[in-house]
C-alpha positions as CSV (number, residue, x, y, z in Angstrom):
1,I,-43.9,-17.0,-32.8
2,S,-42.5,-15.4,-29.7
3,S,-44.7,-13.8,-27.1
4,M,-45.6,-10.1,-27.4
5,K,-43.8,-8.2,-24.7
6,I,-45.5,-5.3,-22.9
7,D,-43.3,-3.1,-20.7
8,H,-46.1,-1.5,-18.7
9,Q,-49.2,-2.6,-16.9
10,N,-51.9,-0.3,-18.3
11,I,-53.6,-3.4,-19.7
12,F,-57.2,-4.6,-19.6
13,F,-59.0,-7.8,-20.5
14,T,-62.6,-8.6,-21.3
15,S,-64.8,-10.8,-23.6
16,D,-68.3,-11.9,-24.7
17,F,-70.1,-8.6,-25.1
18,H,-72.5,-10.1,-27.7
19,V,-73.3,-6.6,-29.0
20,G,-76.8,-6.5,-30.5
21,H,-77.8,-9.9,-29.1
22,S,-81.1,-9.5,-27.2
23,N,-81.3,-13.1,-26.0
24,V,-78.0,-12.9,-24.2
25,I,-79.7,-10.5,-21.7
26,R,-82.0,-13.4,-20.7
27,H,-79.4,-16.2,-21.0
28,D,-76.9,-14.3,-18.7
29,G,-79.4,-12.6,-16.5
30,R,-77.9,-9.3,-17.6
31,P,-79.4,-6.2,-15.9
32,F,-80.5,-4.4,-19.0
33,K,-84.0,-3.6,-20.3
34,D,-82.9,-4.0,-24.0
35,V,-79.9,-4.2,-26.3
36,N,-79.6,-0.5,-26.7
37,E,-79.1,-0.1,-22.9
38,M,-76.7,-3.0,-22.9
39,N,-74.6,-1.6,-25.8
40,Q,-74.4,1.9,-24.3
41,T,-73.5,0.6,-20.8
42,L,-70.8,-1.6,-22.2
43,I,-69.3,1.4,-24.0
44,D,-69.6,3.7,-21.0
45,N,-68.1,1.1,-18.6
46,W,-65.2,0.4,-21.0
47,N,-64.4,4.1,-21.3
48,S,-64.6,4.7,-17.6
49,V,-61.5,2.6,-17.0
50,V,-59.6,2.5,-20.3
51,Q,-57.6,5.5,-21.6
52,D,-56.5,6.1,-25.2
53,E,-53.0,4.8,-24.7
54,D,-54.0,1.7,-22.7
55,I,-54.0,-1.8,-24.2
56,V,-57.1,-4.0,-24.2
57,F,-57.2,-7.7,-25.0
58,Y,-60.6,-8.7,-26.2
59,L,-61.1,-12.5,-25.9
60,G,-63.9,-13.1,-28.5
61,D,-67.6,-13.0,-29.3
62,F,-67.9,-9.3,-30.0
63,A,-71.3,-9.3,-31.6
64,Y,-74.1,-11.7,-32.6
65,R,-76.5,-11.2,-35.5
66,C,-75.7,-7.6,-35.3
67,H,-75.9,-5.1,-38.2
68,P,-72.5,-4.1,-39.5
69,K,-73.3,-0.4,-39.0
70,T,-74.0,-1.1,-35.3
71,M,-70.8,-3.1,-34.9
72,K,-68.8,-0.2,-36.5
73,W,-70.5,2.4,-34.3
74,F,-69.9,0.4,-31.2
75,A,-66.2,-0.4,-32.0
76,S,-65.5,3.3,-32.9
77,Q,-66.7,4.4,-29.4
78,L,-64.1,2.4,-27.5
79,K,-60.9,3.9,-26.2
80,G,-57.5,2.2,-26.1
81,K,-55.4,0.0,-28.4
82,I,-57.4,-3.2,-28.8
83,Y,-56.0,-6.6,-29.6
84,F,-58.7,-9.0,-30.7
85,I,-58.8,-12.7,-30.1
86,M,-61.4,-14.4,-32.3
87,G,-64.4,-16.2,-30.8
88,N,-66.7,-18.7,-32.3
89,H,-69.4,-16.1,-33.0
90,D,-66.9,-13.8,-34.7
91,H,-66.5,-13.8,-38.5
92,F,-63.0,-12.8,-39.5
93,R,-64.0,-10.5,-42.4
94,D,-66.6,-8.7,-40.2
95,I,-64.0,-8.1,-37.5
96,Q,-61.4,-7.0,-40.0
97,N,-63.8,-4.6,-41.7
98,L,-64.2,-2.7,-38.5
99,N,-60.6,-1.4,-39.0
100,R,-60.4,-0.9,-35.2
101,F,-58.0,-3.5,-33.9
102,E,-54.2,-3.4,-33.6
103,R,-54.1,-7.1,-34.4
104,I,-56.6,-10.0,-34.8
105,Y,-55.5,-13.4,-33.5
106,G,-57.1,-16.6,-34.9
107,D,-60.0,-17.2,-37.3
108,S,-63.7,-17.9,-37.2
109,T,-63.2,-21.2,-35.4
110,G,-62.3,-19.3,-32.2
111,L,-59.3,-21.7,-31.8
112,G,-56.6,-19.0,-32.1
113,G,-55.0,-17.3,-29.2
114,A,-52.3,-14.9,-28.0
115,T,-49.5,-15.2,-25.5
116,I,-47.9,-12.1,-23.9
117,K,-45.3,-11.2,-21.4
118,V,-46.0,-8.3,-19.1
119,K,-43.1,-6.5,-17.3
120,D,-43.6,-7.2,-13.6
121,D,-40.7,-7.0,-11.1
122,D,-42.7,-9.1,-8.6
123,V,-42.5,-12.1,-10.9
124,K,-39.5,-14.4,-11.1
125,G,-37.6,-13.5,-14.2
126,G,-39.3,-10.1,-14.4
127,W,-42.1,-11.0,-16.8
128,Q,-45.6,-12.4,-16.3
129,D,-46.6,-14.9,-18.9
130,I,-50.3,-14.8,-20.0
131,V,-51.9,-17.4,-22.3
132,M,-55.2,-16.2,-23.8
133,C,-57.8,-18.1,-25.9
134,H,-61.6,-17.7,-26.4
135,Y,-62.0,-21.2,-25.0
136,A,-60.8,-22.5,-21.7
137,I,-57.6,-24.6,-22.0
138,L,-57.0,-27.5,-19.7
139,S,-53.2,-27.4,-20.0
140,W,-51.4,-24.3,-21.2
141,N,-47.8,-23.4,-21.8
142,K,-45.7,-22.6,-18.7
143,G,-48.8,-23.2,-16.5
144,H,-46.5,-25.1,-14.1
145,Y,-44.2,-22.0,-13.9
146,G,-46.9,-19.6,-13.0
147,A,-48.3,-18.5,-16.4
148,W,-51.8,-17.3,-16.3
149,H,-54.6,-18.5,-18.5
150,L,-57.4,-16.1,-19.5
151,H,-60.4,-17.3,-21.5
152,G,-64.0,-16.4,-22.5
153,H,-66.8,-18.3,-24.2
154,S,-68.4,-19.8,-21.0
155,H,-70.1,-16.7,-19.7
156,Q,-68.9,-17.7,-16.2
157,S,-70.9,-21.0,-16.3
158,L,-67.8,-23.1,-15.8
159,A,-66.4,-20.9,-13.1
160,K,-69.7,-21.2,-11.1
161,N,-69.9,-25.0,-11.6
162,P,-68.8,-26.8,-8.4
163,D,-67.4,-29.7,-10.4
164,M,-64.9,-27.2,-12.0
165,K,-63.6,-25.7,-8.7
166,W,-60.3,-27.6,-9.1
167,F,-59.7,-25.9,-12.4
168,Y,-60.4,-22.4,-11.2
169,E,-58.2,-22.9,-8.2
170,R,-55.4,-22.7,-10.8
171,K,-54.2,-19.5,-12.3
172,V,-57.3,-19.3,-14.6
173,L,-60.0,-16.7,-15.0
174,D,-63.0,-16.4,-17.3
175,M,-63.0,-12.9,-18.7
176,G,-66.7,-13.0,-19.7
177,C,-68.0,-9.5,-19.0
178,N,-71.0,-10.7,-17.1
179,G,-68.6,-11.8,-14.3
180,W,-66.9,-8.4,-14.0
181,D,-69.8,-5.9,-13.9
182,Y,-69.6,-5.5,-17.7
183,T,-66.3,-3.7,-17.3
184,P,-62.8,-4.5,-18.6
185,I,-60.7,-5.9,-15.7
186,S,-57.1,-4.6,-15.3
187,Y,-53.8,-6.4,-15.1
188,T,-53.5,-5.2,-11.5
189,Q,-56.9,-6.6,-10.5
190,I,-56.1,-9.9,-12.1
191,K,-52.7,-10.1,-10.4
192,S,-54.3,-9.6,-7.0
193,I,-56.7,-12.5,-7.7
194,M,-54.0,-14.8,-9.2
195,N,-51.8,-14.2,-6.2
196,T,-54.4,-16.1,-4.1
197,K,-54.3,-19.1,-6.4
198,Q,-51.8,-22.0,-6.4
199,I,-49.9,-23.7,-9.3
200,K,-51.4,-27.1,-9.6
201,P,-49.8,-29.4,-12.2
202,V,-52.3,-31.5,-14.1
203,D,-50.4,-33.2,-16.9
204,H,-47.1,-35.0,-17.5
205,H,-45.5,-31.8,-18.8
206,E,-46.2,-29.9,-15.6
207,G,-43.8,-30.8,-12.9
208,D,-41.0,-31.8,-15.3
209,A,-37.8,-29.7,-15.3
210,E,-37.2,-27.6,-18.4
């Protein structure tokens, strides 16, 4: 399947909201007194940056042990055209029943992903490749040519681990909302971060000529 091409940069990325999950407040050290405050803040922050015609890629783990009515209410509040990448806590039928997403990638294993090309004249060839999955990928397609890898799942724990510094020096970012002030992060913001990173081949594919 060829990559989805997006000819503008009004694109945002985020993951791991865990709507309705009270324990995630403690696990992540989230600054909310309860799930109601967390849910409302996530909605307000989303709508403070995303407009109706913008595109958002959501990289998994939407809710956890959350009532379907709460999930439906939450999803209906969000602006933008949302493309959903399944996480390990997402159940396909539940996500499908929300009738909110332009497309759902993957299944309840969280092993699915999406690749896109974003029109960007600053990039050689004019398109920025982005490989997304709920889980971090050690070696991703076109990584040795500057493709970005965006993931969720880890709630910033890998990115904060000194032993993983070598990995996050590559063009990789954890989209977990607890690392971005519980607000979707824009293509432009990510580009400015990725421009400080180097391409570091790690496997036998990377460094070979096409």
